[in-house]
C-alpha positions in Angstrom: -0.3 -0.1 -0.2 1.4 3.3 -0.7 2.5 5.7 2.3 0.9 9.1 1.9 3.4 12.1 3.1 2.4 13.6 6.4 2.1 17.3 4.8 -0.6 15.7 2.1 -3.1 13.9 4.4 -5.7 15.2 6.6 -7.6 13.2 9.4 -11.0 14.3 10.6 -13.7 12.6 12.7 -17.1 13.0 11.2 -18.2 13.6 14.7 -16.0 16.5 15.3 -17.4 18.3 12.3 -20.6 17.6 13.2 -20.8 17.8 16.5 -17.8 18.4 19.0 -15.6 20.7 17.0 -17.9 22.1 14.3 -16.4 25.5 13.7 -12.5 24.6 14.3 -13.1 21.3 12.3 -14.4 23.1 8.9 -12.0 25.7 9.2 -9.2 23.2 9.2 -10.6 21.5 6.6 -10.7 24.7 4.3 -7.3 25.2 5.2 -6.0 22.0 4.5 -7.9 21.9 1.0 -6.5 25.2 0.2 -10.4 26.6 -0.6 -12.4 29.5 0.8 -15.3 28.8 2.7 -18.4 30.1 0.0 -21.8 30.6 0.8 -23.3 27.4 -1.0 -21.0 25.1 0.7 -21.5 27.0 3.9 -25.2 26.7 3.7 -24.7 22.5 3.5 -22.6 22.7 6.0 -25.0 25.0 8.6 -28.3 22.9 7.2 -27.1 19.8 6.4 -24.4 18.9 8.5 -25.9 18.2 11.7 -26.0 16.0 15.1 -29.6 14.8 14.5 -28.6 14.2 10.6 -25.6 12.1 11.7 -25.9 8.1 12.1 -22.8 7.6 14.2 -21.7 3.8 14.5 -24.8 2.7 12.4 -22.1 0.6 10.6 -22.3 -1.2 13.8 -26.1 -1.7 14.1 -27.2 -2.1 10.6 -24.8 -4.9 9.8 -25.1 -8.5 10.9 -21.1 -8.5 10.0 -19.6 -5.3 11.6 -16.2 -7.0 12.0 -15.9 -7.5 8.3 -16.7 -4.4 7.4 -14.4 -2.8 9.8 -11.6 -5.3 8.4 -12.5 -4.3 4.7 -12.4 -0.9 5.8 -8.8 -0.9 7.3 -7.7 -2.7 4.8 -8.5 -0.1 1.9 -7.4 2.9 4.0 -4.3 0.9 5.4 -4.8 2.6 8.8 -6.3 1.3 12.3 -9.7 2.4 12.9 -11.8 2.8 16.3 -15.0 3.8 15.2 -15.4 6.0 18.1 
């Protein structure tokens, strides 16, 4: 598997973006991507990226084999995944 250099990858937990640290996470993402905050993007973030629309850990509940899903995800991205 190809290693991504540190300066070229960005790890962002969905829960941070949506619940715990919304504005800071959003700003860090924009900065990493070198893009400006645009009205359409901001509206989507403010109106769609909401805690009540987040299905945290749904993959653990809705799949009969969550361990297999986790294993395949880890193989695809090449890192450990806590799911928390």
